[in-house]
N, C-alpha and C positions, 0 to 999 in steps of 0.2 A: 598443488598436486597432492600434498599430504592431507589437506582438508578433504579433498575428494575421496582419497583412499580411506580416510577415517570414516567418512559417511558410508562408503561401500562395505567396509569391515563391520561397522555397527549393524547395518541391515543384515549382513551375512550371519553374524553372531546371534542376533535376535531370532532370525529364521531358523538357524541350526538348533538353538536352545529350545525353541517352541517345538520344533520337529522331533527332537530326541524325547522331550517330555511327553509329547502326544503319543509317539510310538510306544514308549514305555508304559504309559497309562492304558492305552488301547490294548496292548498285549496282555496286561494283567486282567483287564475287563473281559477280553475274549477267552482267556484261559479259565477264568472263574465261571464263564457262561458255557464253556465248551461241552461239559459233561451232561448238561440238562437241555441244551437247545438242539433243535432239528437243523439239518443242513440248510434248509430254506431260510430259517430265521437267522442262522449264523451268517449266511451270505448277505442277507439284508443288513445285519448289524455292521458287518465289515464295510459295506458300501456307505452306510450312514457315517461311520467313523472317518472314512477317507474324504467324503464330501465335506464334513464339518471342518476337517483340517485344512482343506483347500480354501474354503470360504474364509476361515479365520486368518490364514496366512495372507490371502489376497487383500483382506481388509487392513491387515497390519502394514503391508507394503504400500497400500494407497495412502494411509495416514502419513508415513515417512516421506513419500514423494510429494504429497500435498503441502507438508510443512516447508519443504525446500522451495516449492513454487511460490508460497506466500512470502518467504524471505526475499526471493528475486523481485517480486512486485513491489515490496516495501522499499528495497534499495533503489529501484528505478524511480519510484515516487519521490523519495528523498532527494535524488539527484535533480529531478525536474523542479522541485520546490526551491532548491538552492539557487538554481538559475533564474526561475521566474520571480522569486520574492526578494532578490538582491536589491537593496535600496539604490544602487547605482545603475544607470542604463547599461545594458549588456546586449550584444547580438553576435550572431555567427554569420559569416558571409563566405561565399564561394570565391576562392582566390582566382580561379580561371575566368569566371564570368562576372565577378563583383556583385552577384545577386545576394540579397538577404536570404538566409536559410532559416533563421529563428531569431526572435526578439523577446525580451522580457517586459514585464509590466512597467518598470521604471522608464524604459526607452519609449514606450507608448505615451506615457505621461509627459516626458521631457520634450519629445519632438512633435507630438500632436497627431501623428499618423495612427491609424488603426493597425492591428496586426495584419489584416488582409492587405492593406495598402503597403505596408512595409515589405511583405513577401512578394509583391509584384514590382518592386523597385530594386535598384542597385545602390551601392554606397555612394555613387556619384551624385545621386539625387539629394543627398544631405550636405553636399559641399558647394561652395561658391564656384562658379564656372571658371574663374581665373586660377583656382587651386587644384583643378582636376589633373593637369599635367604632372604637378608635383605628387599628387596622390598615386597616379598610375606608375610613376617612377619608383615610389616607395614600395608599392606592392611587388615590384619585380625583385626587390632586395630584402624580402622578409627573412629575418634570422629565425632559427629554431629556438624553442623555449619561450620563457616570459620576457617581454621586451617592451620598454617604454619609449614610444616614438615622439614624445614631446607634445607641444601645444599646437592644436589645429583649429581652424575655423569651420563651424558647422552651421547649417541653415535649417531652422524649424519649418514646419508646414506653412505657418503664417508668414514666412519670409524673414522672421527675426534672426539676426546673426548672433551666435554664441561662440565662446571659446572653450575648448575642452582639452583635457590631458588624456591621451590614449595609452592604455596598456593592452598589449596583445599577446596571444598565445597560439602558435600554429598547431593545428591538430587535424585528425581525420574525423570528419563528421558524416556519418552514414555513407562511408565510402568515398566522400568527396574531399579534395584538397581544400581545407577551410582554415579560417582564423577566427578565434574567439576574441571579442573586443570588450573591454571595460572602459566606459567613458566617465570622466570626472569633470563636472562643469566648473570652470575657473574664470567665468566671465567677470565676476566681481573683482577678482585679483588683477586680471588683465586691464580692466578699465581703470583700476586704481593705479597700476603702473603707467598707463597712458596719461592719467591725470597728473601723476608725479612728474612724468617727462614734460608735459605741457607747462606745469608749474615752474620747473627748472628753466625751461626755455623762456617763459615769460620773465622770470627773475633775471636771467642773463640779458634779455633784450632791454629790460628797464635799466639795468646797471650800465649796459653799453650806451643806452640813450643818454643817461646822466653823464657818462664819460665823454660822449661827443659834445654835450653841452659845455662840459668843463674845458674840453679842448678848444671849442669855439670862443669861450670866454678868455682862455689864455692867449689865443690868437688876437682877439680884440685888445687884450691888455698890451701885447707886444706892439701892436699898431699904435695904440694910444701913447705908449712910452716913447715910441719913435717920434710921434708928432709933438708930444709935450715934454721932450727931454729937457728943454730949457726951463721948464716950469717945475721947480722942485715941489712946491706945495700941491700942484695939481697931480704930480706923479704920486706923492704920498697918499693923496685922496683916492686916486685910482687903485693903489695897492691895498688900501683899507677895504675898498668895495670888493676887490677881487678875493681877499681873505674871507670877508663875510659871505660872499657867494659860494666859495669853496666849502666853508663850514656848513652852510645851509644844505648844499647838495649832499655832503657826506651824511648829515643828520637824516635827510630824507631816504638816502640809500640804506642806511642802517635800520631805520624804522621799517622800510619795506621788507628787508631781509628778515627782521625779527618777526613781523607779521606772517610772512610766508612759512618760516620755521614753526611757529606756533600752530598754524593751520595744518601743516604737514604732520606734526606730532599728534595733533588731535585725531586726524584721520587714521594714522598708523596704530594708535592705541586701541581702535575698535576692531582691528583685523584679528582673525583667528590664526593666521599664519604669523610666524615670528619674522620680524623685519629687523635687520641689524646693519650698522654702518661702522667703518673703522678707517683710520688713516695709517699710512705707512710711516714708521719711525726708524726704519732701517731697510736693508734689501728685502728681507722676508718678515721682519717683525712688524706687528700691527698694534695699534692702540684703539680699542673699541670705544666709540664715543656716543653710540646710540643703540638701544635695544628696546623694543616695544613690550607691552604687557604680556603678549602671547608667549614670551620666553618662559615665564614661570609655569604656564599651563603645559607646555611641551617638555621642557627640560627640568622643571622643578626648581630652577635657580632664579633668583631675582635679578633685576637689571643691575643693581649695585654689585652683585657677585660677578657678573660678566665684566663690569668696568674695572673691578679690582684684580681679576685674573684674565689676562688677554689670551691665555692658552686654554681656556675652559671649553671652547668649541672643539678644539682638537682632542682634548682629554676625554670628552664624552663619546667620541666616535668608537664604534666597535667594528674592527676589521682585522683580517689576518695579518696585514702589514699596514697599519694606519699611516706610518711615516711615508711609505712609498706612495700611498693613495693621495696624501696631501701634496707631495712633491709633484705628482702627475697633474693634479688640479691646478697647481701654480703654473706649470708649463702650458697647460691649456689656456689659462687666463692671459699669459704673456703673448700667446699666439693669436687668440681670437677675442680676448677681452670678455669672454663669457664661458661658463661651464655649468654643467648640471649633472648631478649624481644622486642615486638612491643608495642609502646606507642605513645601518642600525646605530642607535645611540643608547646609552645607559643614563637614565634620569637620576636626579638626586635621591629619589625614593628607591633606587636600584631596580627600576622597571625597564625592560628592553622595549624599544619602539623603533618603527621604521619611519624614515623621513626622506623627503626630497629636498636637496639643497641646490639652490640656483644662485650663482654669484656673478656679479658684474665688476669689472676692473676699470677704473678711471686713470688715464695717463696724462702727463703734461705734454707740452708741445715738443719735448725732446724724446717722448716715448717712454719716459720713466713712470712706473706706477706710483700714484699718490693716494688712491682711495680704493676700498672694497665695499660694495653694498650687496647684501644678501637677503634672500627670502627662504625660510625653512617651513615646509608643510608637513604636518603629521599624516602619514599614509598607512598607519598601523592597521586600521580597519580594512582598508582595501587589500593590503598584503595578506591579512588573515583570510579574507574571502578568496583571494587567488590561490593561496596554499590549500585551503579547504576544498576548493574546486578541483585542484589537481589530485588531492588525496581521494576525493569522492570518485573521480574519473578512474583512478588506478584501482580503487576498491571495487567499483562496478565491473571493470575489466576482469579482475580476479574472480569475482563472483560469477560472471558469465562463463569464464573459462572452466570453472570448477562445478558448474551446475550439471546434474545428470540429465541434461536436455540438449538436443541438437538445436543450435541457433544459427540461422543463415540470413544474410541480407542481400536481396535482389535489387538491381536498379530497374528503371521503368522498361528496359529492353530485355529483362530476364537474365542479365549477366550477374554473376556472383561477385559481391563487393566485400563480404566479410563472412567468416565462419569461426565458431569457437572450437576449443580443443576437443570437446566431446564429439563434434562432427568428425574431426580427423580420426579419432580412435574408433568411432562406431561405423562410419561409412568408409573408412580406410582411404580417404582422399585428402591429402594435405593442402593447405592454402595455395602453395606454389603451383599445384596442378589444376586448381579450379578458379583462380583469381581472374576476373573479367572474362570468364568463359560461360557459354551456354551448355549446361551438362544434363539437361532433362533427358536427352536421348540415351545417355549412359545410365542414368538412374532408372529409366523406364524403357527397356528394350521393346516392349509391346506397344504398338502404335496407338491402340485404343486407350491403354492406361496413360500413355504420354499425353494424349489429348485431354483426358479427364483431369490430369494434373495441371495442365495449362489453364483450363477453365476454372479449376479450383483456385489457382494463384490469382487469376484475374478477378475472381469474385471477391476474394479477401474480406469475407464478412465476419471473421473472428470465430467461426465455428470449427469444431474438430472433425477430421475425417481420416479414415484409415487407408493407407496405400502400401503396396509391396515394393520395396526398394532393393535393387540388385547391387551388390558390392563388387569391386574389381576381382575379388577371388571367386565370384560366382554365387556367393551365399545370398539368399533372399530373406530380407528382414520385413516383418510386419511393423509398420510405423504409423503413429497417429500424428497428424499435422494440423496446425492452426496458422492462418495467414492474416497479417494486420498491415494495413497501408499507413505509411507515415506522411507527414505534411509535405515532403518533397516528392511525393508519388512513388518513392521506393517502397519495397514490401519486405517486412521482416517475417521470417518463418520460424516457428517453434515446433520441434518434433520430439517424440519420445519413442523408444523402442518398446513395442508392446507384444513382441513375439511370445514371451512367456505368458502374458495375459491371454493371448489368442489360444495358446495350447491349453491353458487352464479353462478357458471358456468352452473349448471343444470337449475337454474331459468332463466338465460340469454338465454340458448338454447331454453327453452320453450317459452319465450317471443319473441325471434327472429322467431321461427316457426310460432307463431301467427301473427307477423308483416308481414312475407312473405305471409302467407295465406290471410291476409287482403289486402295487396298490390296487390296480384294476383286477388283478388275479385274486387278491384277498377279498375284495368286495364281492366278486363273482362267487367265490367260494362261500362267503357268508350268506349271500342270497340263496345259493343252492342248499346250504346246510339248514338255514332257517325254514326254507320252503319244504325240504324233505322231512324235517322233524315235525312240522305242523300236523301232518296227517296222523302219524303214529301216536303223537302225544294226545291229539284230540280223541283218538280211538281209546287209548288207555284211560283218559280222563272220563270218557263216557261209560266205559265198562266199570270203572271204579265207582261212579255214581250209581249205576245199576246194582252193583254188589252191595252198596251201602243201603239200598232199599230193601234188601233181603235180610230177614232176621238170622243172626248168627249167634249160636249159643256158646261156641268156643271163644272164651274171652281173649286168649292169646292171639287167635286168628283175627279177631275183631280189631285188636290193637295194631297188628301188622297192616291190616287193610286201611286203617285210619292214617298210619304213617305213609303208606303208599299213596293215598289220595292227596295228602298234604304235599308230598314231594312232587307228584305229577302236576299239582296246581302251581307250585312255585316254578317248575320247569316251563310250564305254559306261559307264566308271566315273564320269565326271562326271554323266551322266544319272542313274545309280543314286544318287549322292550327293545330287543335286538333289531327286530323288523322296523320299529319306529326310528331307531337311531340310523339304520341304513338308509331309510327313506330320506332323512334329513341330509345325510352326507352325499347322497347320489342324486337327489331331485333338485336340479337347478333350472327346471323348465318354468317354474312360476315366475311371472314377470313382476317387476316393481310397480307400485302405484302410490299416489299421494294418499297418506293416511292422516286422519284427524285424531290426534292422541286423546282429545277430550271424548270423542265418540267411542273409541276403543275402551277407555277407562269406564265409561258408563255401562258398556256391555258387560265388562268384567265385574263391575259393582253389582249389577243385577244377578249375575251368576252366583256371586258370593254373598248375596244379600242376607241369607239366613244366618251365616256365620258372623257377619258384621253386626247384625242387630242383636243376635242372641248373646254375643260376648260384649256388647256395648263398645265397639271399636270405632274411634274417630279417624276419618281419612281426610287429610288436608292436601289440596292440590294447588299448583301454581304453574300454569302453562304460558305465561306472558313472554318468556324468552323465545320459545319456539312452539307453535301450535300444530304444525304439519311436518311429517317426515316422509321421504320418498323411500319406500322399503317394501319387502314382501309381507303381505298382511298376516299370513298364518304364522310366520316366524315372529313378527313383532308382537302379535297378540299372545303367543305362547310365552315369550320372554316376560312381558308385563304380568301375565296371569301367574306364572310360577313365582316371581319375586313377591307379588302381593300376597298370594296364598301362603308362602313361606313366612311372611311377616305375621300373618294371622296365626299360623300353626305354632310358631315359636314365640308367642307373646309371653310377657311376664305375669304370673298369677298375682303378684303383690301390688300391682298398680293398673290404672286405666290405660288401655293400649291406644297409642297414637301412631298412625302411619302417614308419612309425608311423601308425596309424589311431585317432583319438580323438574322442569326442563331447563336447559342452559345452552348457551351458544358462545363460542369464542371465534377468533379470526380464522382458525383452522379446523375446529371440531364442533359438533353439536351432539346433544344427548339428553339423558334424564337420570335422575337419582331416585332411589327408593330407600327411605330412612325409617327405622322403627325404634321403639324403646323397649324391645323384648329382652330375652334372656342372654342374647349375644353369643359369640363364638370365640373360643380360645385360639387365636390365629397363631400364636407361638407354637402351639402343639399341632394344629390341623391345617396350617396355611398351604402345605404342599399337597394335601388330600382334598381340598375344598371342592374342586370341580371334578373329582374322580367318581367313576361309576360305582353305585351301591355303597357310598360312604355315608354313614350316619354319625352325628356328633352328639345327639341327645337321645339316648335309647328310651327315655321315658315318654317320648313323643312318637306316635305312630308314623311310619314312613318307610320308603324303599331306598332312598338315596339316589333317585334318578333325576329329580327336578333341576338341581344346579348343573348337573352334567349336560342336560338338554339345553339349558340356558346358554352355557358356554359354547356348545356346539353350534347353536343357531346364531349367536353373536359372531363367531368366527366366520360362518358362512356369509354373513352380511359385511365382512371386512371391518368389524368393530372390536372394541376391547371392553373388559369389565374389571373394575377394581373394587376391593372390599376393605372397609375399615370397621373394626368391631372391638368392643370392650365387654368382657363377660359381666353380666348383671346390669349393663347400661343400655345396650342396643347395638344395632348393626346398620351400616349404610352401604348399598351397592350403587356404583356409578358406572353407567353404560354410555360409551362414547363412540361416535362414528365420524369418519372424515367428512368435512362439510361439502366436499365436492361430490360425494356420492349419496348423501342423506337428505339434502335440502335443495 
């Protein structure tokens, strides 16, 4: 909540700061302009200031909201990667139907089913038929939180049987009562345990067989003694044979036991799980007599250290009350002869690890414990993955709740399964009022809007669309919505309140309409003014020329008439220039056509041939990147002509002039550049005035300062841009660029 308030406060402070600065600056600007500007210009300036503030603030809000959306998408992407890229098989299933809801890549590799095949099956399909009743019983008693349900048999797609350890976590998945499963393949360990059991059984059978043989021999001996009791020598002979037979049997039994133990130790040494064995030397005291090599990998202690310290296993356990835990394990062993527990240990290197301890107790015929055998598995990686999964889920939930976006989850019937906190605050409808309900009628009282909303949800194409939503208090909000379908056919809706944006758009439209109207009025005034001035100026110019033809002896009067003629001539040129500019700004009737830039250049070259040859100017062209442009011919010709003629006009007198004309094309733009080695322009001094009307930067060269202004105006009319780079004394380069979608 604090994070959400912080983001809102941040946006508010930025907006307030910019607003105050803008109001203060615009007030100073208007005050300074107030004494000299007309009411019409003052009104136009005020409208422009307001429009600029609205556009800038809207852009600022868009950046802040867009950053929050990017963070959401990143978190969602990280959560999906954690599940999909986990090295252990994982899946989510519906507790009510047992159907698979999602599987990761490791599960697909382990079981051989494709993702589509998994999602069309239930968890019964990966269990042996005889285990299904046990599975269904276990599903009925699922505890909350993380739970290890022990070892289960699973069946791959090819029919192969495997043994796995299952760790589960009950959760809500897209509105369904679901359980997240992490599967750990322990087939190798189970098979080893089976081999160990078979080996022990074989050993016991062979010892029993030898014992029976010994019993038979003893019975034969008794019978022989009874029959030959009178023959002392034969009796002694028989006793010798019996002793020899007993010694031979004992030797064979000892050899068999030794071989079995060596084979068993060899197998145990290769396991990654720690295997240990101990005998009881008291009621609860044990003497460890076997530990395999994995002990050092897991605990950091060698086998010898375990042999020398029989309490080492207990001392390494990390628990709130280790004595009570060990006592409880002992009671379980006395009751069931087997116990299993997950707990933490502290290794010799002081590293904490998670392990699973499985212990079997062997009792004698009286029920007294005589041995303990155990297997300890390092599950640290699995535990870390589980904890990280929980943290990611909690972080994602916090992120969703704190986003300034309305998020809602519909099931396939249109009932609401989930909403975030922003929904509750914006639409004033808490989860308890909308859970499992169909509320489109309440959101859209108008039948036509309700039907449009239903069709939009069913379309779920990921596009944004605006709707008007009615809150319980009767307020109508303008909201923009996007609907996305999930793999289980449920639909997630993402909405944002755009009421402010709508108001800003309406205000912007109104201001733009006013600006267009004012602009049209100004153009019309300019046309009328230039048209009405033409006649009188032409008349004055004609009269002045007639007067100049008459001899005037008064020198002062003659000087005044010359000044008058010069002023009228300049005024006529200004009116002509103004008319030309207005024609460019208002004439959009000319259609675009395909233009061969090579042909246009040749035409310009012929027009400027006298200047090029008389000044010995070299022109280098390269049109390989783009030979044709789709544009207005008169504008394109004028742009090329003015740039080339300027390069000729402002050549450097100290070296041979070279002009380069070259086209270029990128993935988004196309255009041309004009480069010369002339006298250059001081951009640090004149960059802001470069394309201004009647600006001249080299007074020693004749000109009116109209060419670059016309170039800029015509390029803008063609939706293009022009950039300039120049170094005084070295030359200038003009780069003209157009969007590729409109120019080729």
